[in-house]
C-alpha positions in Angstrom: 3.2 -69.8 53.7 -0.1 -70.3 55.1 -3.1 -70.7 52.5 -5.3 -67.5 52.8 -9.2 -69.4 53.2 -11.3 -67.0 51.3 -14.4 -66.5 53.9 -18.0 -65.1 53.0 -16.9 -61.4 55.0 -13.7 -61.2 52.8 -15.9 -62.3 49.4 -19.0 -59.7 50.4 -16.2 -57.0 50.9 -14.0 -57.8 47.4 -18.3 -57.3 45.5 -18.2 -54.5 47.2 -15.1 -52.2 46.1 -15.7 -54.0 43.0 -19.1 -52.7 43.0 -18.6 -49.1 43.3 -16.1 -49.2 41.8 -17.6 -50.1 38.3 -20.2 -47.8 39.4 -20.8 -44.6 36.7 -23.8 -43.0 37.2 -25.3 -43.8 40.1 -21.7 -43.3 41.5 -22.5 -39.7 41.0 -26.1 -39.3 42.6 -27.6 -38.7 45.6 -26.3 -41.9 48.3 -26.2 -39.4 51.6 -29.4 -40.5 53.4 -31.2 -39.8 56.4 -31.8 -42.5 59.1 -34.9 -43.7 57.4 -33.3 -45.2 55.0 -31.2 -47.5 57.5 -33.6 -50.4 57.2 -32.3 -53.2 58.7 -33.9 -56.3 57.2 -35.7 -54.8 54.9 -38.2 -56.3 52.1 -38.7 -56.1 48.8 -41.9 -53.1 48.4 -40.3 -51.0 51.5 -41.1 -47.8 50.6 -38.3 -44.9 52.1 -39.1 -40.8 51.1 -36.7 -38.3 50.2 -37.6 -34.7 51.4 -37.5 -32.0 48.9 -36.0 -28.6 50.2 -38.3 -25.5 51.2 -39.3 -22.4 48.4 -39.7 -19.1 50.1 -40.7 -15.8 48.5 -39.0 -12.6 50.2 -41.0 -10.2 50.7 -40.1 -6.1 51.3 -41.1 -4.0 54.1 -40.9 -5.0 57.5 -44.4 -6.5 58.4 -44.4 -10.0 58.9 -45.9 -12.0 56.5 -45.5 -16.2 57.5 -45.9 -18.1 54.6 -46.6 -21.6 54.3 -44.5 -25.2 54.7 -44.2 -26.9 51.3 -43.6 -31.1 53.4 -42.8 -32.3 49.9 -41.5 -36.0 50.1 -40.8 -38.5 47.2 -41.6 -42.2 48.1 -38.2 -44.2 46.7 -39.9 -47.7 46.8 -37.5 -50.9 46.8 -38.9 -52.9 44.5 -36.3 -54.5 43.0 -33.4 -57.0 44.3 -30.9 -58.2 42.2 -28.7 -61.3 42.8 -26.1 -63.3 41.8 -25.2 -67.0 42.4 -22.1 -69.0 42.1 -20.4 -71.7 43.9 -16.5 -73.4 45.4 -15.3 -75.5 46.4 -13.2 -76.3 49.7 -10.0 -76.7 48.2 -10.6 -73.5 45.6 -11.4 -71.4 48.9 -8.5 -72.5 50.6 -5.9 -72.6 47.4 -7.5 -70.3 44.7 -8.0 -67.4 46.2 -6.7 -65.0 43.2 -8.8 -67.2 41.0 -11.8 -66.7 43.3 -11.2 -63.0 42.8 -10.8 -62.7 39.1 -13.3 -66.1 38.5 -16.2 -64.6 40.4 -15.6 -61.0 42.9 -14.6 -59.2 40.2 -17.7 -60.3 37.2 -20.2 -60.9 40.3 -19.5 -56.9 40.9 -19.7 -56.0 37.4 -22.9 -57.4 36.9 -24.5 -56.4 40.3 -23.5 -52.4 39.1 -24.8 -53.1 35.5 -27.7 -54.4 36.7 -27.8 -51.3 39.3 -27.4 -48.7 36.7 -29.7 -49.9 34.0 -32.7 -49.8 36.7 -31.4 -46.0 38.1 -31.5 -44.9 34.4 -34.9 -46.5 33.4 -36.5 -45.0 36.9 -35.2 -41.5 36.6 -35.0 -40.7 33.0 -37.9 -40.0 31.9 -39.3 -37.3 34.5 -36.6 -34.8 33.4 -37.9 -32.3 31.2 -35.3 -29.9 30.3 -34.1 -31.5 27.4 -31.0 -30.3 24.2 -30.5 -31.6 21.1 -32.6 -33.2 18.4 -34.2 -37.1 19.1 -32.5 -39.8 16.2 -29.1 -37.1 16.3 -26.3 -37.2 18.2 -24.8 -34.1 19.1 -21.8 -32.7 16.9 -21.0 -29.2 18.8 -20.4 -28.0 22.2 -23.0 -25.7 22.1 -25.7 -28.5 22.8 -23.7 -28.8 26.0 -23.8 -25.1 26.6 -27.2 -25.0 25.9 -28.1 -27.9 28.6 -26.8 -25.9 31.4 -28.0 -22.6 30.3 -31.1 -24.8 31.0 -29.9 -25.9 34.7 -29.0 -22.3 35.2 -32.1 -21.0 34.6 -33.7 -23.3 37.5 -31.0 -22.6 40.1 -28.5 -25.4 39.5 -25.7 -25.2 41.7 -22.8 -24.3 39.3 -20.4 -26.9 41.2 -20.6 -30.3 40.9 -22.2 -31.5 37.4 -21.8 -34.0 36.0 -22.3 -35.1 32.3 -22.5 -39.0 31.6 -23.0 -39.0 28.0 -23.6 -42.0 25.5 -20.1 -43.6 23.9 -20.7 -42.4 20.8 -22.0 -38.7 22.0 -18.8 -38.7 24.2 -16.9 -39.9 21.3 -17.9 -37.3 19.0 -17.4 -34.1 22.0 -14.2 -35.6 22.3 -13.1 -34.9 18.4 -15.2 -32.2 17.9 -13.2 -30.0 20.4 -9.8 -31.8 19.0 -9.0 -28.3 18.0 -9.9 -25.6 20.5 -7.6 -23.9 22.4 -7.4 -26.6 25.4 -4.6 -26.7 28.2 -1.8 -29.0 27.2 -2.8 -31.5 29.7 -6.7 -32.1 28.9 -5.8 -32.1 25.1 -3.3 -35.1 26.2 -6.5 -36.9 28.5 -9.1 -36.4 25.5 -6.6 -37.7 22.4 -5.6 -41.0 25.0 -8.7 -42.0 26.7 -10.4 -41.0 23.7 -13.0 -39.5 26.2 -14.1 -35.3 26.9 -12.3 -34.1 29.7 -13.3 -33.1 33.2 -14.0 -29.5 34.2 -15.0 -28.3 30.8 -17.8 -26.6 29.4 -19.2 -25.9 32.8 -19.3 -29.3 34.0 -16.6 -30.7 37.2 -17.2 -34.5 35.3 -17.4 -36.1 31.9 -18.0 -39.6 31.9 -19.8 -42.7 29.7 -22.0 -44.7 30.3 -22.9 -47.8 27.5 -26.0 -48.5 29.5 -27.5 -45.5 29.4 -31.4 -45.8 28.0 -32.7 -45.6 25.4 -36.3 -43.3 24.2 -38.2 -43.9 21.1 -41.0 -40.6 20.9 -45.3 -41.5 20.2 -45.9 -40.6 16.4 -48.8 -38.7 14.4 -49.5 -37.5 11.3 -49.9 -34.0 10.2 -51.4 -31.9 12.6 -51.3 -28.5 14.7 -52.1 -29.5 18.5 -53.1 -26.7 21.1 -54.5 -25.4 24.3 -58.6 -26.5 24.6 -59.4 -23.5 27.1 -57.5 -20.4 28.8 -56.3 -20.0 32.5 -55.6 -24.4 33.3 -52.9 -24.8 35.8 -52.1 -28.4 37.0 -50.5 -31.4 35.9 -52.5 -32.3 33.3 -53.3 -29.7 30.4 -56.3 -30.3 27.7 -55.6 -30.1 24.2 -57.0 -30.7 20.8 -56.0 -29.7 17.4 -54.7 -33.3 16.6 -54.6 -35.0 13.1 -57.8 -37.7 13.0 -55.3 -41.0 12.6 -54.1 -42.6 15.5 -51.6 -40.1 18.0 -49.6 -41.4 20.9 -47.1 -39.4 23.1 -44.7 -41.7 24.9 -44.3 -41.7 28.8 -41.1 -39.4 28.1 -41.9 -37.6 25.3 -41.4 -33.7 25.8 -43.2 -30.4 24.8 -42.8 -26.5 24.5 -46.7 -24.3 24.9 -46.5 -20.8 22.9 -46.3 -18.0 25.4 -45.3 -20.4 28.7 -42.0 -19.5 29.9 -40.2 -21.6 32.9 -39.7 -18.9 36.3 -36.4 -18.9 38.3 -36.6 -20.7 41.5 -35.3 -18.3 43.2 -36.1 -15.2 42.2 -39.4 -16.0 40.5 -39.0 -14.4 37.4 -39.4 -15.5 33.8 -36.5 -16.7 31.7 -38.3 -15.5 28.9 -37.3 -18.9 27.7 -40.4 -21.5 27.3 -40.6 -23.8 29.8 -40.6 -27.3 28.3 -43.2 -30.3 29.2 -42.8 -34.3 30.4 -45.5 -36.4 29.7 -45.7 -38.5 32.7 -47.9 -41.1 30.9 -47.9 -42.8 27.6 -50.9 -41.2 26.3 -53.0 -41.9 22.8 -56.3 -42.0 21.1 -57.4 -44.1 18.6 -59.2 -40.8 16.8 -56.5 -38.6 17.0 -58.5 -36.3 20.0 -55.8 -36.9 23.0 -58.0 -34.4 25.1 -56.0 -34.8 27.6 -51.9 -35.4 28.7 -50.3 -35.9 32.0 -47.6 -33.8 32.6 -44.5 -32.6 34.3 -43.9 -29.5 35.7 -47.2 -28.7 36.7 -48.0 -25.3 35.7 -48.6 -23.5 38.7 -48.6 -19.5 37.6 -47.7 -17.9 41.3 -46.6 -19.1 44.9 -43.8 -20.4 46.0 -44.2 -23.1 43.5 -44.4 -21.1 40.6 -42.8 -22.9 37.8 -44.2 -20.9 35.0 -44.5 -17.7 34.0 -48.4 -17.6 32.8 -51.4 -20.3 32.4 -51.1 -20.8 28.2 -53.9 -19.3 26.6 -57.1 -21.1 24.3 -55.2 -22.2 21.5 -51.8 -21.9 22.5 -49.5 -24.5 20.3 -48.1 -27.5 21.7 -44.7 -28.2 19.9 -43.6 -31.8 20.5 -39.6 -32.6 20.8 -38.9 -34.2 17.4 -42.1 -32.7 15.3 -41.0 -31.7 11.7 -42.9 -28.6 12.5 -45.1 -26.4 15.2 -48.1 -26.2 12.1 -48.9 -28.7 10.3 -45.9 -31.3 11.4 -45.8 -34.8 11.9 -43.9 -36.4 14.7 -42.5 -40.1 13.6 -41.2 -42.8 16.2 -37.7 -42.3 16.8 -34.9 -43.7 18.9 -32.9 -42.0 20.9 -30.2 -42.3 23.0 -29.9 -40.5 26.5 -27.4 -38.4 27.8 -27.4 -36.1 31.1 -25.8 -33.0 32.5 -27.1 -33.2 36.0 -26.4 -31.9 39.9 -26.0 -35.1 41.4 -28.9 -34.1 43.8 -31.4 -34.1 40.9 -31.4 -37.8 41.5 -31.5 -40.4 45.2 -30.2 -44.0 45.3 -30.6 -46.4 47.7 -29.5 -49.6 48.8 -31.2 -51.6 52.3 -29.7 -54.4 54.4 -31.9 -57.3 53.4 -33.1 -59.6 56.0 -30.5 -62.2 57.0 -31.4 -66.0 56.0 -32.6 -68.7 58.7 -30.4 -71.4 60.0 -28.1 -73.1 58.2 -26.4 -70.6 55.9 -24.2 -68.2 56.9 -24.2 -64.5 55.9 -22.6 -61.9 55.7 -23.4 -58.2 55.0 -21.2 -55.4 54.2 -22.1 -52.1 54.5 -21.7 -47.9 54.6 -23.0 -45.4 55.5 -20.8 -43.1 54.0 -20.9 -44.5 50.3 -24.8 -45.4 51.0 -24.3 -49.4 50.2 -25.5 -52.2 51.4 -24.5 -55.8 49.8 -25.8 -59.4 51.7 -23.8 -62.7 51.0 -25.0 -66.1 52.2 -23.3 -69.3 51.5 -24.3 -73.0 53.1 -22.1 -75.4 53.1 -23.1 -79.1 51.2 -21.6 -82.2 52.6 -22.6 -84.3 50.2 -20.4 -82.2 47.4 -18.1 -80.4 49.4 -19.1 -77.6 47.8 -20.3 -73.9 48.9 -23.7 -72.1 46.7 -23.2 -68.9 47.6 -25.4 -66.0 46.0 -24.9 -61.9 46.2 -28.0 -60.1 46.8 -28.7 -56.3 47.0 -31.6 -54.0 46.9 -32.4 -51.3 45.9 -34.7 -48.0 44.4 -33.6 -45.4 42.8 -36.2 -41.7 41.6 -35.6 -39.2 40.7 -35.9 -35.7 43.8 -35.4 -33.2 41.1 -36.4 -32.6 38.4 -35.3 -29.3 37.5 -31.7 -30.5 38.3 -30.9 -32.5 35.0 -31.0 -32.1 31.7 -31.7 -35.2 29.4 -29.1 -34.9 25.6 -31.0 -36.7 22.9 -29.0 -38.3 20.4 
């Protein structure tokens, strides 16, 4: 029986299969791209743009009322090259095919998938402004996840295709919480046997857990009542005052609401009657507690095709930071919380681009799939002095939030 040679192409395809199979979060985000994403020979630092869908308002009557076209794009920078390197002898390549798979291919693909998920999670989670739960407290009721669904529906997220990726403790808590609920026998068995919440429940198509989910640490301030400083403010910053005289900090990713400012459905442009949540887009602090201006998302837009809220905040409107002990005179303590997600895949984009082929003396193979949106390069170079084949597997990746309204964070 002839031996099977482990060629670079074979090894790369095995890694590609393993990489895709081991993805959790990234297997459930937007990875279908326009031709602009096919960057043969890309380098670190290249940027591609994801185009956002148009938004239109509906007018009454027969009169033609032309509307502006807003060609909004979100840049996705290919700033991260990840690699796994190993080597094996010619003898191993010819006689130990199964060992190569178990020793190198499986661990290599798992390591690459893990690194890609960590990068993507941390690239996007601070962009998400909708959230449910309490910092530092693992959700113990299905209501929390139903409320996350409400957040999505309020902002016109499609009902089909929703995904939940949970912290493992949140997943086990949810599975235990629902063990006594009325469910089909098959679903109960799945929850019990796998220790995970079953599919297609609570308005979510897929329930997954991922141990590399990000954690977020909130800012801190002493007893105070933060307020809006000045009426009729719009845009991506908000002037504030009322912070305590001691040091105050809000971290990038912290969330707050403003009294009297409600979210707007992006299709009907009607008020939801529920407070719009805002996320701090850059860590902001002041030793005196003044913290005059906060950078925020979404921007405060009170009319037109890109409207986000039903009203501009009033002067002295109370700002309530998620995790504070009270809206008036409350404190915010530094709290670290795992971040779970309920979202639609179109909330995020993940990009893998072709890496440049190396120069002479090395054998290079790239495995790519336009349908799956991935590209992995393997390079090996034979060393005649030792009869070894040093090899490396590389990916060039980037991730970004493209429609934050289609996702909700779950604290815990």
